[in-house]
BASE-598220 format. One record per atom (N, C-alpha, C): z, y, x; atom name; residue in three letters. Coordinates in steps of 0.05 Angstrom, whole numbers, plus 5000, padded with zeros to 4 digits. Example, Ala and Ser with C-alpha at 12.3 -4.5 7.8 and 13.67 -1.06 7.14 Angstrom:
// BASE-598220
{pavo {5156,4886,5264},N,Ala}
{pavo {5156,4910,5246},CA,Ala}
{pavo {5156,4934,5264},C,Ala}
{pavo {5142,4955,5257},N,Ser}
{pavo {5143,4979,5273},CA,Ser}
{pavo {5157,5001,5258},C,Ser}
//
This chain:
// BASE-598220
{pavo {7768,5429,0611},N,Unk}
{pavo {7778,5416,0635},CA,Unk}
{pavo {7808,5422,0637},C,Unk}
{pavo {7822,5402,0648},N,Unk}
{pavo {7850,5406,0654},CA,Unk}
{pavo {7855,5396,0683},C,Unk}
{pavo {7877,5405,0694},N,Unk}
{pavo {7887,5395,0719},CA,Unk}
{pavo {7914,5382,0713},C,Unk}
{pavo {7916,5356,0719},N,Unk}
{pavo {7941,5341,0714},CA,Unk}
{pavo {7957,5341,0740},C,Unk}
{pavo {7982,5348,0738},N,Unk}
{pavo {8000,5347,0761},CA,Unk}
{pavo {8017,5322,0758},C,Unk}
{pavo {8018,5307,0779},N,Unk}
{pavo {8033,5282,0779},CA,Unk}
{pavo {8048,5280,0806},C,Unk}
{pavo {8075,5278,0804},N,Unk}
{pavo {8091,5275,0828},CA,Unk}
{pavo {8099,5246,0831},C,Unk}
{pavo {8093,5235,0855},N,Unk}
{pavo {8098,5206,0860},CA,Unk}
{pavo {8112,5202,0886},C,Unk}
{pavo {8123,5178,0889},N,Unk}
{pavo {8137,5171,0913},CA,Unk}
{pavo {8118,5173,0937},C,Unk}
{pavo {8128,5183,0959},N,Unk}
{pavo {8111,5186,0983},CA,Unk}
{pavo {8099,5159,0990},C,Unk}
{pavo {8073,5158,0994},N,Unk}
{pavo {8059,5134,1001},CA,Unk}
{pavo {8044,5121,0978},C,Unk}
{pavo {8051,5130,0953},N,Unk}
{pavo {8038,5118,0929},CA,Unk}
{pavo {8012,5133,0921},C,Unk}
{pavo {8008,5157,0931},N,Unk}
{pavo {7986,5174,0922},CA,Unk}
{pavo {7958,5162,0923},C,Unk}
{pavo {7952,5150,0946},N,Unk}
{pavo {7925,5139,0950},CA,Unk}
{pavo {7920,5116,0930},C,Unk}
{pavo {7938,5098,0928},N,Unk}
{pavo {7935,5075,0910},CA,Unk}
{pavo {7931,5084,0881},C,Unk}
{pavo {7949,5102,0872},N,Unk}
{pavo {7947,5111,0844},CA,Unk}
{pavo {7921,5126,0839},C,Unk}
{pavo {7914,5143,0858},N,Unk}
{pavo {7889,5159,0856},CA,Unk}
{pavo {7865,5140,0853},C,Unk}
{pavo {7864,5119,0870},N,Unk}
{pavo {7842,5100,0868},CA,Unk}
{pavo {7841,5087,0841},C,Unk}
{pavo {7864,5079,0830},N,Unk}
{pavo {7864,5066,0804},CA,Unk}
{pavo {7854,5085,0782},C,Unk}
{pavo {7861,5110,0783},N,Unk}
{pavo {7852,5130,0764},CA,Unk}
{pavo {7822,5134,0766},C,Unk}
{pavo {7812,5137,0791},N,Unk}
{pavo {7784,5141,0795},CA,Unk}
{pavo {7767,5117,0788},C,Unk}
{pavo {7776,5093,0794},N,Unk}
{pavo {7762,5068,0788},CA,Unk}
{pavo {7757,5066,0758},C,Unk}
{pavo {7775,5076,0742},N,Unk}
{pavo {7772,5075,0713},CA,Unk}
{pavo {7756,5099,0702},C,Unk}
{pavo {7748,5117,0720},N,Unk}
{pavo {7733,5142,0712},CA,Unk}
{pavo {7750,5160,0694},C,Unk}
{pavo {7776,5160,0698},N,Unk}
{pavo {7794,5178,0683},CA,Unk}
{pavo {7794,5206,0695},C,Unk}
{pavo {7783,5209,0718},N,Unk}
{pavo {7782,5235,0732},CA,Unk}
{pavo {7758,5235,0751},C,Unk}
{pavo {7751,5259,0759},N,Unk}
{pavo {7728,5261,0778},CA,Unk}
{pavo {7738,5264,0807},C,Unk}
{pavo {7760,5278,0810},N,Unk}
{pavo {7771,5281,0837},CA,Unk}
{pavo {7801,5286,0836},C,Unk}
{pavo {7814,5279,0858},N,Unk}
{pavo {7843,5281,0859},CA,Unk}
{pavo {7851,5291,0887},C,Unk}
{pavo {7866,5312,0888},N,Unk}
{pavo {7877,5322,0913},CA,Unk}
{pavo {7906,5311,0916},C,Unk}
{pavo {7913,5303,0940},N,Unk}
{pavo {7940,5293,0946},CA,Unk}
{pavo {7952,5312,0966},C,Unk}
{pavo {7975,5323,0958},N,Unk}
{pavo {7990,5341,0976},CA,Unk}
{pavo {8017,5330,0982},C,Unk}
{pavo {8026,5329,1007},N,Unk}
{pavo {8053,5321,1013},CA,Unk}
{pavo {8071,5344,1008},C,Unk}
{pavo {8093,5339,0993},N,Unk}
{pavo {8112,5360,0986},CA,Unk}
{pavo {8140,5350,0990},C,Unk}
{pavo {8158,5369,0995},N,Unk}
{pavo {8187,5363,0996},CA,Unk}
{pavo {8198,5372,0969},C,Unk}
{pavo {8211,5353,0955},N,Unk}
{pavo {8222,5359,0928},CA,Unk}
{pavo {8252,5360,0929},C,Unk}
{pavo {8263,5380,0915},N,Unk}
{pavo {8291,5382,0911},CA,Unk}
{pavo {8296,5379,0881},C,Unk}
{pavo {8316,5364,0873},N,Unk}
{pavo {8322,5360,0845},CA,Unk}
{pavo {8351,5355,0840},C,Unk}
{pavo {8360,5358,0815},N,Unk}
{pavo {8387,5352,0808},CA,Unk}
{pavo {8390,5324,0798},C,Unk}
{pavo {8411,5310,0807},N,Unk}
{pavo {8417,5283,0797},CA,Unk}
{pavo {8448,5281,0796},C,Unk}
{pavo {8458,5278,0772},N,Unk}
{pavo {8487,5277,0768},CA,Unk}
{pavo {8502,5300,0781},C,Unk}
{pavo {8491,5324,0777},N,Unk}
{pavo {8502,5349,0787},CA,Unk}
{pavo {8501,5351,0818},C,Unk}
{pavo {8486,5334,0831},N,Unk}
{pavo {8482,5336,0860},CA,Unk}
{pavo {8453,5343,0866},C,Unk}
{pavo {8449,5359,0886},N,Unk}
{pavo {8422,5366,0895},CA,Unk}
{pavo {8412,5345,0914},C,Unk}
{pavo {8389,5334,0907},N,Unk}
{pavo {8377,5312,0923},CA,Unk}
{pavo {8351,5323,0935},C,Unk}
{pavo {8343,5312,0958},N,Unk}
{pavo {8318,5319,0972},CA,Unk}
{pavo {8302,5294,0975},C,Unk}
{pavo {8276,5297,0972},N,Unk}
{pavo {8258,5273,0975},CA,Unk}
{pavo {8230,5282,0983},C,Unk}
{pavo {8218,5267,1001},N,Unk}
{pavo {8190,5271,1007},CA,Unk}
{pavo {8174,5257,0985},C,Unk}
{pavo {8154,5272,0974},N,Unk}
{pavo {8138,5261,0952},CA,Unk}
{pavo {8109,5269,0957},C,Unk}
{pavo {8092,5260,0940},N,Unk}
{pavo {8064,5268,0940},CA,Unk}
{pavo {8057,5280,0912},C,Unk}
{pavo {8044,5302,0913},N,Unk}
{pavo {8035,5316,0888},CA,Unk}
{pavo {8005,5311,0885},C,Unk}
{pavo {7998,5298,0863},N,Unk}
{pavo {7970,5293,0857},CA,Unk}
{pavo {7960,5315,0838},C,Unk}
{pavo {7937,5327,0845},N,Unk}
{pavo {7924,5346,0828},CA,Unk}
{pavo {7899,5333,0818},C,Unk}
{pavo {7899,5325,0792},N,Unk}
{pavo {7879,5308,0781},CA,Unk}
{pavo {7861,5325,0763},C,Unk}
{pavo {7835,5327,0770},N,Unk}
{pavo {7816,5343,0754},CA,Unk}
{pavo {7802,5324,0734},C,Unk}
{pavo {7806,5331,0708},N,Unk}
{pavo {7796,5313,0688},CA,Unk}
{pavo {7791,5329,0662},C,Unk}
{pavo {7785,5313,0641},N,Unk}
{pavo {7781,5325,0615},CA,Unk}
{pavo {7806,5321,0598},C,Unk}
{pavo {7811,5340,0580},N,Unk}
{pavo {7836,5340,0564},CA,Unk}
{pavo {7839,5313,0549},C,Unk}
{pavo {7817,5302,0538},N,Unk}
{pavo {7819,5278,0523},CA,Unk}
{pavo {7826,5253,0539},C,Unk}
{pavo {7827,5256,0566},N,Unk}
{pavo {7834,5233,0583},CA,Unk}
{pavo {7863,5234,0592},C,Unk}
{pavo {7878,5255,0585},N,Unk}
{pavo {7906,5257,0593},CA,Unk}
{pavo {7922,5232,0584},C,Unk}
{pavo {7919,5224,0559},N,Unk}
{pavo {7935,5201,0549},CA,Unk}
{pavo {7929,5176,0564},C,Unk}
{pavo {7904,5172,0572},N,Unk}
{pavo {7897,5148,0587},CA,Unk}
{pavo {7910,5148,0615},C,Unk}
{pavo {7910,5171,0628},N,Unk}
{pavo {7923,5174,0654},CA,Unk}
{pavo {7953,5169,0651},C,Unk}
{pavo {7965,5182,0631},N,Unk}
{pavo {7994,5178,0626},CA,Unk}
{pavo {8001,5149,0621},C,Unk}
{pavo {7985,5136,0605},N,Unk}
{pavo {7989,5107,0599},CA,Unk}
{pavo {7988,5090,0625},C,Unk}
{pavo {7968,5096,0642},N,Unk}
{pavo {7966,5081,0667},CA,Unk}
{pavo {7990,5086,0685},C,Unk}
{pavo {7999,5111,0687},N,Unk}
{pavo {8022,5118,0704},CA,Unk}
{pavo {8047,5104,0693},C,Unk}
{pavo {8051,5104,0667},N,Unk}
{pavo {8074,5090,0655},CA,Unk}
{pavo {8074,5060,0661},C,Unk}
{pavo {8050,5049,0661},N,Unk}
{pavo {8046,5020,0667},CA,Unk}
{pavo {8054,5015,0696},C,Unk}
{pavo {8047,5033,0714},N,Unk}
{pavo {8053,5030,0742},CA,Unk}
{pavo {8083,5033,0747},C,Unk}
{pavo {8095,5053,0735},N,Unk}
{pavo {8123,5059,0741},CA,Unk}
{pavo {8143,5048,0720},C,Unk}
{pavo {8133,5033,0701},N,Unk}
{pavo {8150,5019,0681},CA,Unk}
{pavo {8169,5039,0667},C,Unk}
{pavo {8195,5035,0670},N,Unk}
{pavo {8215,5050,0655},CA,Unk}
{pavo {8225,5075,0669},C,Unk}
{pavo {8213,5084,0690},N,Unk}
{pavo {8221,5108,0704},CA,Unk}
{pavo {8211,5133,0690},C,Unk}
{pavo {8226,5154,0692},N,Unk}
{pavo {8216,5180,0681},CA,Unk}
{pavo {8198,5192,0702},C,Unk}
{pavo {8173,5197,0694},N,Unk}
{pavo {8153,5207,0713},CA,Unk}
{pavo {8146,5236,0707},C,Unk}
{pavo {8144,5252,0728},N,Unk}
{pavo {8136,5280,0725},CA,Unk}
{pavo {8106,5281,0723},C,Unk}
{pavo {8096,5285,0698},N,Unk}
{pavo {8067,5287,0694},CA,Unk}
{pavo {8062,5308,0672},C,Unk}
{pavo {8046,5328,0678},N,Unk}
{pavo {8039,5349,0659},CA,Unk}
{pavo {8012,5360,0667},C,Unk}
{pavo {8001,5377,0649},N,Unk}
{pavo {7975,5388,0655},CA,Unk}
{pavo {7974,5417,0648},C,Unk}
{pavo {7954,5431,0659},N,Unk}
{pavo {7948,5458,0651},CA,Unk}
{pavo {7918,5459,0644},C,Unk}
{pavo {7912,5476,0625},N,Unk}
{pavo {7884,5480,0618},CA,Unk}
{pavo {7871,5500,0637},C,Unk}
{pavo {7847,5494,0645},N,Unk}
{pavo {7832,5512,0662},CA,Unk}
{pavo {7812,5527,0644},C,Unk}
{pavo {7816,5553,0642},N,Unk}
{pavo {7799,5569,0625},CA,Unk}
{pavo {7772,5575,0638},C,Unk}
{pavo {7772,5581,0663},N,Unk}
{pavo {7747,5588,0678},CA,Unk}
{pavo {7743,5568,0701},C,Unk}
{pavo {7719,5558,0702},N,Unk}
{pavo {7712,5540,0725},CA,Unk}
{pavo {7681,5542,0729},C,Unk}
{pavo {7673,5535,0752},N,Unk}
{pavo {7645,5534,0759},CA,Unk}
{pavo {7630,5515,0740},C,Unk}
{pavo {7608,5525,0727},N,Unk}
{pavo {7593,5509,0708},CA,Unk}
{pavo {7582,5483,0720},C,Unk}
{pavo {7572,5484,0744},N,Unk}
{pavo {7562,5460,0758},CA,Unk}
{pavo {7584,5439,0761},C,Unk}
{pavo {7608,5448,0768},N,Unk}
{pavo {7630,5430,0771},CA,Unk}
{pavo {7638,5418,0744},C,Unk}
{pavo {7638,5434,0723},N,Unk}
{pavo {7645,5424,0696},CA,Unk}
{pavo {7624,5404,0686},C,Unk}
{pavo {7599,5409,0692},N,Unk}
{pavo {7577,5390,0685},CA,Unk}
{pavo {7581,5364,0699},C,Unk}
{pavo {7587,5365,0725},N,Unk}
{pavo {7592,5340,0740},CA,Unk}
{pavo {7616,5325,0730},C,Unk}
{pavo {7637,5340,0724},N,Unk}
{pavo {7661,5327,0712},CA,Unk}
{pavo {7655,5312,0687},C,Unk}
{pavo {7639,5325,0669},N,Unk}
{pavo {7632,5313,0644},CA,Unk}
{pavo {7615,5288,0649},C,Unk}
{pavo {7596,5289,0668},N,Unk}
{pavo {7579,5267,0674},CA,Unk}
{pavo {7595,5243,0685},C,Unk}
{pavo {7613,5249,0704},N,Unk}
{pavo {7627,5227,0718},CA,Unk}
{pavo {7649,5215,0702},C,Unk}
{pavo {7659,5229,0682},N,Unk}
{pavo {7681,5218,0665},CA,Unk}
{pavo {7672,5214,0636},C,Unk}
{pavo {7647,5210,0632},N,Unk}
{pavo {7637,5206,0605},CA,Unk}
{pavo {7648,5181,0593},C,Unk}
{pavo {7650,5180,0567},N,Unk}
{pavo {7661,5157,0553},CA,Unk}
{pavo {7645,5132,0560},C,Unk}
{pavo {7620,5134,0565},N,Unk}
{pavo {7603,5111,0572},CA,Unk}
{pavo {7612,5099,0598},C,Unk}
{pavo {7623,5115,0616},N,Unk}
{pavo {7631,5105,0643},CA,Unk}
{pavo {7659,5094,0644},C,Unk}
{pavo {7676,5102,0625},N,Unk}
{pavo {7704,5095,0627},CA,Unk}
{pavo {7709,5065,0623},C,Unk}
{pavo {7724,5054,0642},N,Unk}
{pavo {7732,5026,0641},CA,Unk}
{pavo {7758,5023,0625},C,Unk}
{pavo {7761,5003,0610},N,Unk}
{pavo {7785,4997,0594},CA,Unk}
{pavo {7789,5019,0573},C,Unk}
{pavo {7768,5031,0562},N,Unk}
{pavo {7771,5052,0542},CA,Unk}
{pavo {7781,5041,0516},C,Unk}
//
């Protein structure tokens, strides 16, 4: 299991999450409103954003990344994942069931 972190423009989180879930690329997604500070041309910028925490399988990362690149075209998108070493077995079983290759659309 991995958790994919995806930072998106404020207001985009629900739509993107639904598209990921409809394709069965993840089992659940948390959306957190965050204030982001970043550097742009040596200036500090501030922006309200949404952070998506996407619970999925490692082999589905590329599909999620491909979908996000399709949505945001030529923009650089903050997307990365961490491996989860320990997790509740019942949750992992459900994750495997809900995101099985048989269920994935556009695989």
